[in-house]
C-alpha positions, 0 to 999 in steps of 0.5 A, a space after each residue: 466492631 466494639 474495642 475491648 483492647 487498642 494499642 496506639 503507636 506502641 515501640 519497645 527497643 532493646 538497646 539498638 533493636 527495635 523490637 516494636 515499631 508503631 503498632 497500631 492494633 484493635 481487638 474486638 470485645 469478641 474476637 480472636 485476633 491471630 498475630 501470624 509471623 516468622 521467628 523473631 518477628 516480635 510476637 511474644 515482645 508484643 503479647 508481654 507489652 499487652 500483659 504489662 511484662 514488658 514496659 511500652 517505649 512509645 505508644 498508649 495501650 487502652 483497654 476497656 476504656 482506660 489507658 493501662 500503659 503504665 499498670 502493673 500486670 496484676 491490675 490489667 486482668 489478663 491471662 497469659 498462657 505460655 508455649 512451655 505450660 509452666 506448670 509446677 511440676 510436683 503440684 497437682 492439678 488442683 494445686 496448679 489451677 488454684 494457684 492464681 485464685 490464692 494470689 494476695 488480692 484476690 480474696 477469693 472464699 475457699 467455696 468460689 474457689 471450688 466452685 470456679 475449679 469445678 467449672 473449669 475442669 468440667 469445660 476442659 474435661 480434666 475432672 479425673 486429673 485433678 489429683 494428679 501430679 502435673 509431671 505425670 500428665 502427657 502434652 495434651 493434658 499438661 495444655 489443657 491445665 494450662 488453659 484451665 489455670 487461666 480461664 478459671 480466674 475469668 479475665 478480661 482477655 486471654 494472651 496465648 503465646 504459641 500454645 500448641 507449638 510442642 504437641 504432636 499434628 493431631 492433637 495440634 489440630 483438635 485442641 485448635 478447634 476446642 479453644 476457638 469453641 471455648 472461647 466463643 462460649 466464654 465471650 472473652 477475647 483472645 490474642 493468640 500468637 502463632 508461625 503456623 499459617 494454617 492455624 491462622 487461617 483456621 482459627 483467627 476472626 483476623 489476622 494480623 502478620 507481623 515482621 520484623 516488629 512491623 504490622 505488614 496488614 490486619 484482614 479476614 482470613 477470607 481475603 487471604 486467598 486474593 492475589 495481593 495477600 498470597 504472599 503472606 501464605 507463601 512464606 514470604 514476610 518481606 524485608 522490613 528495616 529493623 530500626 524505626 
């Protein structure tokens, strides 16, 4: 498996709390890796550390063959989709999606911005929403716009932090499939964080189980029916020390 991202011995502390302990993980260049774990396992901290929003206290992050452990978030060329959508409610869908393309240092021509916006809107079937204020969107529409704002950047890696949690069950199921197909069409690796075992099984090329800041196991979802992996799916996350 060709590696796009490699985490080597990553550790992160908040005072006496060890949020991440000796994380060793690789994400393939064309892979959807699901990080599965209960609340408080360190899933969001892991994503924030990969994105550069938190700085690792130990270890090394290698991305595209380059050491980015201390690189700024802007220099990492990753797109982060948050659980709470994080849209500007008074802005139109168009303006929300254009925003990352107009950031300092992007230097994209207006025609290039319009082309990317049209491409993403068509892909996500939100062309009819472009002039609507974000505050007037449904939950599913807001999530599509949040994903559109991420893909319009055409990043090198997607980071998704439980993006479907706030949606109803039927819509979550539909968007899971759409996200898997979208990622395959784009050919961009993705780390997808969830506490939902069914979501992990239905989406991931591989699943990394995280508990109390430690990786318990990384495996193909098909192996989860084997007896030695069944404890994952019973909600028994084990009891590991909270210090490294």
